[in-house]
PALUMGU-717833 format. One record per atom (N, C-alpha, C, O): x, y negated, z negated. Coordinates in steps of 0.1 Angstrom, whole numbers, plus 2048, in hexadecimal, padded with zeros to 3 digits. Example, Ala and Ser with C-alpha at 12.3 -4.5 7.8 and 13.67 -1.06 7.14 Angstrom:
8848397B2/87B82D7B2/8848217B2/88E8217AB/8808167B9/88980B7B9/8818007B1/8867F57B0/
END
This chain:
96323BCA9/959242CA2/94B23DCA6/94A231CAA/942246CA6/934242CAA/92A249CA1/92D253C9B/91E243CA1/913248C99/906245CA0/90523BCA8/8FC24EC9E/8EF24BCA3/8E424CC98/8D824CC9B/8E924DC8C/8DF24EC81/8E524BC73/8E1251C69/8ED240C72/8F223CC65/8E6235C5E/8E022BC64/8E3239C52/8D8233C4A/8DD22FC3C/8E4237C36/8DA223C38/8DD21EC2B/8D021AC25/8C9212C2B/8CE21EC19/8C121AC12/8C5212C05/8CD217BFD/8BE207C03/8C01FFBF7/8B31FCBF1/8A8200BF6/8B31F4BE7/8A71F0BE0/89E1E7BE9/8921E8BE9/8A51DEBF0/89D1D4BF8/89B1D8C07/8911D4C0D/8A41E1C0C/8A21E4C1B/8A91F1C1E/8B21F6C16/8A61F7C29/8AD202C2F/8B41FDC3C/8AE1F5C43/8C0201C3E/8C71FCC4A/8CB209C53/8D1212C4E/8C7208C5F/8CA213C69/8D420EC73/8D2203C78/8DE216C76/8E8212C80/8EB21DC8A/8EA229C87/8EE218C96/8F3221CA0/8FC219CA9/8FB20DCAB/907220CAE/910219CB7/91E21FCB5/920229CAF/928216CB9/93621ACB8/93E210CB0/93B204CB0/948215CAA/95220CCA3/960211CA7/96321DCA6/969208CAC/97620CCAF/97F208CA4/9821FCCA2/983212C9C/98B210C90/99920AC93/99E201C8C/99F20EC9E/9AC209CA2/9AC1FBCA6/9B41F3CA1/9A21F7CAE/9A11E9CB2/9981E0CA9/9981D4CAA/9921E7C9F/9891E0C95/97E1D8C9C/97C1CCC9A/9771DFCA5/96C1D9CAC/9601E2CAB/9611EECA7/9541DDCAE/9481E5CAD/93E1E1CB8/93F1D6CBE/9351EACBA/9291E8CC3/91E1F0CBD/91C1FCCBF/9161E9CB4/90C1F0CAC/8FE1EACAE/8FC1DECB1/8F41F2CAD/8E61EECAC/8E21F1C9E/8E41FCC99/8DD1E6C97/8DA1E7C89/8CB1E3C87/8C71D9C8C/8C41EBC80/8B61E9C7D/8B51E8C6E/8B81F1C66/8AF1DCC69/8AD1DAC5B/89E1DBC58/8961D3C5D/89A1E5C4F/88C1E7C4C/88A1E4C3D/8901EAC35/8811DAC3A/87F1D7C2C/8791E3C25/8701EAC2A/87C1E4C18/8761EEC0F/86A1E8C08/86C1DDC02/85F1EDC09/8531E8C02/84E1F3BF8/84B1FEBFC/84F1F0BEB/84B1F9BE1/83E1F5BDB/83E1EBBD3/8331FCBDD/8261F8BD8/8251FBBC9/81C1F6BC3/82D204BC4/82B209BB7/830200BAB/8291FDBA2/83D1FCBAC/8431F5BA1/83C1E8B9C/8391E7B91/83A1DFBA6/8341D3BA2/8261D5B9D/8211CEB94/81F1DEBA3/8111E1B9F/8101E7B91/8071E3B8A/81A1EFB8D/81A1F4B7F/81C1E9B75/8151E9B6B/8241DFB79/8261D4B70/8191CCB6E/8151C8B63/8131C9B7A/8061C2B79/7FB1CAB72/7F31C4B6B/7FB1D7B74/7F11DFB6D/7F21DFB5E/7E81DFB57/7FE1DDB59/8011DCB4B/7FB1CFB45/7F61CFB3A/7FB1C5B4D/7F61B8B49/7E71B7B4B/7DF1B3B43/7E31BBB58/7D51BAB5C/7D21C5B65/7D61C4B71/7CB1D0B61/7C81DBB69/7C11D8B77/7C51DEB81/7B81CEB77/7B11CBB83/7BB1C5B8D/7BB1C8B99/7C41BCB89/7CE1B6B91/7D81C0B96/7DC1C1BA2/7DC1C9B8D/7E51D4B91/7E01DDB9B/7E71E0BA5/7D31E1B9A/7CD1EABA4/7CB1E2BB1/7CE1E8BBC/7C71D6BB1/7C61CEBBD/7D31CCBC4/7D41CDBD0/7DD1C9BBC/7EB1C8BC2/7F01D5BC9/7F51D5BD4/7ED1E0BC2/7F21EDBC7/7EA1F0BD4/7F11F4BDE/7DD1EEBD4/7D51F1BE1/7D91E8BEC/7DA1ECBF8/7DB1DBBE9/7DF1D2BF4/7ED1D6BFA/7EF1D5C06/7F61D9BF1/8041DDBF6/8031EABFE/80A1ECC08/7FB1F3BF9/7F9200C00/7F41FEC0E/7F9204C17/7E91F6C0F/7E31F3C1C/7EC1EBC25/7ED1EEC31/7F31E1C20/7FB1D8C28/80A1DCC2A/8111D5C30/80E1E8C24/81C1ECC24/8221EDC32/82C1E6C35/81B1F4C3B/8211F6C49/8211E9C51/82B1E6C57/8161E0C50/8171D4C57/8221CAC52/8291C3C59/8241CBC45/82F1C2C3F/83C1C7C43/8451BFC46/83E1D4C43/84B1DAC47/84E1D7C56/8591D3C59/8431D8C5E/8451D5C6C/8491C7C6E/8511C4C77/8421BEC67/8451B0C68/8531ACC64/8591A3C69/8581B3C5A/8651B0C54/8711B7C5A/87C1B4C57/86E1C1C63/8791C9C69/8811C0C73/87B1B9C7B/88E1C0C72/8961B8C7B/8A11C2C82/8A51CBC7C/8A41BFC8F/8AD1C6C96/8B81BDC9B/8B61B2C9F/8C51C2C9A/8D11BAC9E/8DA1C2CA7/8DA1CECA6/8E11BBCAF/8ED1C1CB7/8F91BACB1/8FA1AECB1/9021C3CAC/90F1BECA6/91A1C2CAF/91C1CECB0/9221B9CB4/92D1BCCBD/9391B3CBA/9381AACB2/9441B7CBF/9511AFCBE/9591B4CB3/9571BFCAD/9641ACCAF/96D1B0CA5/9671B0C97/95E1A8C94/96D1B8C8E/9681B8C80/96A1ABC79/9621A7C71/9751A4C7D/978197C76/96E18CC7A/96C183C72/96818DC86/95F183C8B/954189C93/954187CA0/94B191C8D/941198C95/93718EC9B/934184C95/931192CA6/92618BCAC/919192CA9/91819ECAC/91018CCA2/903192C9E/8F818BCA5/8F517FCA4/8F1193CAE/8E618DCB6/8D9194CB1/8D91A1CB1/8CF18DCAE/8C2192CAB/8BB197CB7/8BA190CC1/8B51A3CB7/8AE1A8CC2/89F1A7CBE/89B1ADCB4/8981A1CC7/88919FCC4/8821ACCC6/8841B3CD0/87A1B0CBD/8721BCCBE/8651B9CC5/85F1AECC2/8601C2CCD/8531C0CD4/8481C3CCA/8491CCCC2/83D1BBCCB/8311BECC2/82D1CDCC5/82B1D1CD0/82A1D4CBA/8251E2CBB/8301ECCBD/82E1F8CBD/83D1E7CBE/8481F1CC0/84A1F9CB3/8491F3CA8/84B206CB3/84C20ECA7/85820AC9F/863207CA4/85620CC92/861209C88/86A216C88/864221C87/877215C88/87F221C87/87C229C7A/879223C70/87C236C7B/87823FC70/88323EC65/88F241C68/88023BC59/88923BC4E/885243C42/88B243C37/879249C43/873250C37/87B25CC33/87D25FC27/881264C3D/888270C39/89626DC35/89C264C3A/89B274C2A/8A8271C26/8B3275C30/8B027FC37/8BE26EC30/8C8272C3A/8CE280C37/8CE284C2B/8D2287C41/8D7295C3F/8E6294C3C/8ED28BC42/8EB29DC34/8FA29DC31/9002A8C39/8FA2B3C3A/90C2A6C3E/9132B0C46/9172BCC3D/91A2B9C31/9162C8C42/91A2D3C3A/9292D6C3C/92F2D4C46/92F2DAC30/93D2DCC31/9412EAC35/94C2EEC36/
END
């Protein structure tokens, strides 16, 4: 089996995968990109309820710094070998390298 656009989204991060998995041999050769989720709204609302000035400042800071924080926190891995004992190697990202697109929701196959 192979994929070039598997996307999983969670509260803390989005995970993008591409590569192959051999179900019969229980092996894989995958490229995995982990992109942190930065939500400028939730924490700022809590701060705004306590102190509106702090809430607004927090919201604006997160809004301005969102992309640099995401870029700094994005990690890429190569996962190979058997499922029982996979080898996970971190791949260094080059400065300025674009972050994989995760904003659009994944498409579902039509039946």
